[in-house]
Each structure stands twice: as C-alpha cells, then as structure tokens.
C-alpha positions in Angstrom: 117.6 111.4 82.7 116.2 114.1 84.8 118.2 115.3 87.9 116.8 113.9 91.1 115.3 116.3 93.7 117.6 117.5 96.2 115.3 116.0 98.8 115.4 112.5 97.5 118.7 110.8 97.8 120.2 109.7 94.5 119.9 106.0 95.1 116.1 106.3 95.9 115.6 108.5 92.8 117.2 105.9 90.7 115.0 103.2 92.2 112.0 105.3 91.6 112.7 106.0 87.9 113.9 102.5 87.0 112.0 100.2 89.4 113.3 98.6 92.4 116.0 95.8 92.5 114.5 92.6 93.6 116.4 89.7 94.9 115.0 86.1 95.1 116.0 83.0 97.2 113.9 79.9 96.2 114.3 77.0 98.4 112.7 73.5 98.2 111.0 71.7 95.4 110.7 72.3 91.8 107.2 73.8 92.2 108.8 76.6 94.3 111.4 77.2 91.6 108.6 77.6 89.0 106.6 79.9 91.4 109.8 82.0 91.8 110.3 82.0 88.1 106.7 83.3 87.5 107.1 86.0 90.1 110.4 87.1 88.7 108.8 87.3 85.2 105.9 89.4 86.5 108.2 91.7 88.2 110.4 92.0 85.2 107.6 92.9 83.0 106.4 95.5 85.7 109.8 97.2 85.4 111.7 95.7 88.4 115.2 95.0 88.1 116.3 91.4 89.3 119.6 91.0 91.1 121.2 87.9 92.2 123.0 89.8 95.1 120.9 90.2 98.2 123.1 93.1 99.2 122.0 95.0 96.2 118.4 94.5 96.5 115.8 96.9 97.5 113.2 94.1 98.0 114.1 90.5 98.9 111.6 87.6 98.4 112.3 84.2 100.2 110.2 81.3 98.8 110.3 78.8 101.5 109.8 75.1 102.0 108.6 73.1 105.0 108.4 69.5 103.6 111.1 68.1 106.0 112.7 69.3 109.1 116.0 70.2 107.4 114.1 72.3 104.7 112.3 74.2 107.5 115.6 74.8 109.2 117.1 76.1 105.9 114.1 78.2 105.3 114.3 80.0 108.8 118.2 80.4 108.5 117.5 82.1 105.1 114.8 84.3 106.4 117.0 85.5 109.3 120.0 86.0 106.9 117.7 88.2 104.4 116.3 90.0 107.4 119.8 91.3 108.1 119.8 92.9 104.8 116.6 94.6 105.7 117.9 95.8 109.1 121.3 96.8 108.3 121.5 96.9 104.5 119.9 98.4 101.6 116.6 96.2 101.4 113.5 98.2 102.3 111.0 95.2 102.2 111.3 91.4 102.9 108.5 89.2 101.5 108.3 85.6 102.7 106.2 83.2 100.6 105.9 79.5 100.3 104.8 76.5 102.3 106.6 77.4 105.4 104.9 80.6 105.9 101.6 79.1 104.9 101.9 76.4 107.5 103.6 78.4 110.3 102.6 82.1 109.6 101.8 83.1 113.2 104.9 81.4 114.7 107.2 83.0 112.0 105.7 86.4 112.5 105.9 86.1 116.3 109.2 84.6 116.7 111.3 85.7 113.9 109.9 88.7 112.0 108.1 90.6 114.5 106.6 93.3 112.5 107.8 92.4 109.0 105.0 91.5 106.7 104.8 87.9 105.3 102.7 86.6 102.4 101.1 83.1 101.8 101.6 81.6 98.2 97.8 82.4 97.5 98.6 86.3 97.9 102.0 86.7 96.6 100.8 88.3 93.5 99.3 91.0 95.8 102.5 91.4 97.8 104.6 91.8 94.6 102.2 94.3 92.9 104.2 97.4 91.7 103.3 100.6 93.4 101.1 103.1 91.5 104.0 105.3 90.8 106.0 102.5 89.1 106.8 103.0 85.4 104.6 101.3 82.9 105.2 97.7 82.2 107.7 96.8 79.6 106.5 94.7 76.5 107.5 91.1 76.7 110.9 90.2 75.3 110.9 88.5 72.0 111.6 84.8 72.2 113.8 83.1 69.7 112.1 80.5 67.5 113.0 76.9 68.2 112.2 75.9 64.6 
C-alpha cells in the first residue's frame, strides 16, 4: 500500500484508497429494510466498507419511517443521535432517506438538520453515488448454489 501524503491524515488516506465506511440504520417496515439492503449492496459493489458501528462510519444513512406517531418519534431521535456522530465524531456526511423525510422534508431540514443534506427515497441512489475518485466497483461476490 502506498504511503499517504504528509498533507493527508492517515485515516483520510485509508478511506480514499479503500472506500468510505458506511453505517446504516433502517427503521420501520419491511420495505425500508429491503431498500436499505439494496443501498448497502450497491455501496458494497462500489467499494464502500459497511459497518454496524455508527462511531466507525464516515457516512451515516438513516432510512426513516413515518407510518405512526411512535415511528416518527423514533426516526427523529435516531436522526439526532446520528447527527451527533457528524458534529462530534468521525462521520463526515449524514444522509436521511425514507418516508419521514419525504413527508416532512422542510420541517426536518429547518428544525433538526439546519444545513445538513437530506434525500428522498426517489433520489437516494444519487445521494449514495460514489465520488469520481472512488476505486472501481468490485465484481459481485459468488453466491453459493442452493441446488
């Protein structure tokens, strides 16, 4: 592995050469879980490294729900919790997707996230597009045969 440039901190050089670490929180219905799994698969193929630990993530994605009031509350609490990782932790980007942000985008932006970007489900693929400098996509992993 090449030595990182002295002007780039080692942690950032590692991320640039191996892809960012991405953490997901999927809330709500089975559709959200499937959407999150699709996003994770696309990111994995693009070279991102998935992590279950938000404190280790360079990018955090919260897939929200707004079906019932308790789901809205859980979504808002989770957004705020993940935002703390952006303001005082390792995370550089927080992406919020799902039906909560689709229904209440302006209110969330104004009240909770101020200048943080958010994304609707229809555009999450654009939000998660790897940068031009990202390594080339990995080929799909072989799947074991069920027969």
